[in-house]
C-alpha positions as CSV (number, residue, x, y, z in Angstrom):
1,X,100.0,102.7,111.3
2,X,97.0,103.1,110.2
3,X,93.8,105.6,112.0
4,X,90.6,106.2,110.5
5,X,89.6,109.4,111.1
6,X,85.4,110.6,110.3
7,X,85.6,113.6,108.9
8,X,83.2,116.4,107.8
9,X,84.2,117.0,103.9
10,X,86.9,115.6,102.1
11,X,89.4,118.2,101.5
12,X,93.5,116.2,101.9
13,X,95.1,116.7,104.7
14,X,92.9,119.7,105.7
15,X,90.4,117.1,106.2
16,X,88.5,118.7,109.9
17,X,87.2,115.4,112.3
18,X,83.9,115.4,113.5
19,X,81.7,113.6,115.6
20,X,81.0,110.1,113.8
21,X,77.2,110.6,113.8
22,X,77.6,113.6,111.6
23,X,79.9,112.2,108.8
24,X,80.2,112.6,105.9
25,X,83.4,110.2,105.2
26,X,85.5,108.4,106.7
27,X,90.0,109.1,106.3
28,X,91.9,106.3,106.1
29,X,95.5,107.0,106.9
30,X,98.7,105.0,106.2
31,X,101.8,106.2,107.7
32,X,104.9,105.2,107.5
33,X,108.6,105.6,109.3
34,X,108.6,108.5,111.0
35,X,104.2,109.0,111.1
36,X,105.5,110.5,107.4
37,X,102.1,110.4,105.5
38,X,102.3,107.6,103.0
39,X,99.2,107.0,101.9
40,X,95.6,109.0,102.4
41,X,92.3,107.2,101.4
42,X,88.8,108.8,102.1
43,X,85.7,106.0,101.7
44,X,81.6,106.2,103.0
45,X,82.2,103.5,106.2
46,X,85.0,101.3,107.9
47,X,82.8,98.3,108.0
48,X,85.0,95.8,107.4
49,X,88.2,97.8,106.9
50,X,91.7,97.3,109.4
51,X,93.1,99.6,111.2
52,X,95.1,100.8,114.3
53,X,93.8,103.5,115.9
54,X,90.3,105.5,115.1
55,X,90.2,109.4,115.6
56,X,87.7,110.7,117.4
57,X,86.8,114.3,118.7
58,X,84.6,113.5,122.2
59,X,85.0,110.3,124.2
60,X,81.2,110.0,124.5
61,X,81.8,108.3,121.1
62,X,79.9,104.7,120.6
63,X,83.2,103.2,119.6
64,X,81.3,99.1,120.4
65,X,82.3,98.3,116.6
66,X,85.5,99.3,116.2
67,X,86.6,97.7,119.7
68,X,84.8,94.8,118.0
69,X,87.1,95.3,114.8
70,X,90.1,95.1,117.2
71,X,91.3,98.7,117.1
72,X,91.8,101.2,119.4
73,X,90.9,104.3,120.1
74,X,92.1,108.3,120.7
75,X,91.1,110.8,121.4
76,X,91.7,114.5,119.3
77,X,90.6,118.4,119.8
78,X,87.4,119.2,118.1
79,X,88.1,120.6,114.2
80,X,91.5,119.4,113.9
81,X,93.0,118.8,110.6
82,X,94.1,115.2,109.5
83,X,97.6,117.2,108.9
84,X,97.1,118.5,113.1
85,X,96.1,114.7,113.9
86,X,98.9,113.1,112.3
87,X,101.2,116.0,114.1
88,X,99.7,114.8,117.7
89,X,100.4,111.3,117.0
90,X,103.9,111.8,116.0
91,X,104.7,113.6,119.2
92,X,102.2,111.0,121.1
93,X,100.0,114.3,122.6
94,X,96.1,112.0,122.0
95,X,95.0,110.6,124.3
96,X,93.1,106.9,124.0
97,X,90.1,105.8,125.3
98,X,89.1,103.0,127.2
């Protein structure tokens, strides 16, 4: 599974989720068996990228472009870092935004 998370600044797994409009970049996290992090990359945007989910911290985010790419959206608590998001995914604690 591949997720993308808008982040304030690049701090590896300590990078925190933020609003898309405030993002300094996007973390692309490749998750493998047992939700282990297999790959972590940072990019300036998510255009022309393939991913399964975007994880945002506000259910009112403009996600039309994400849905057009065929991805789905999950809601995290504001300030969660990538490590906490992966753990929440493991226990299915993030709600889907429809």
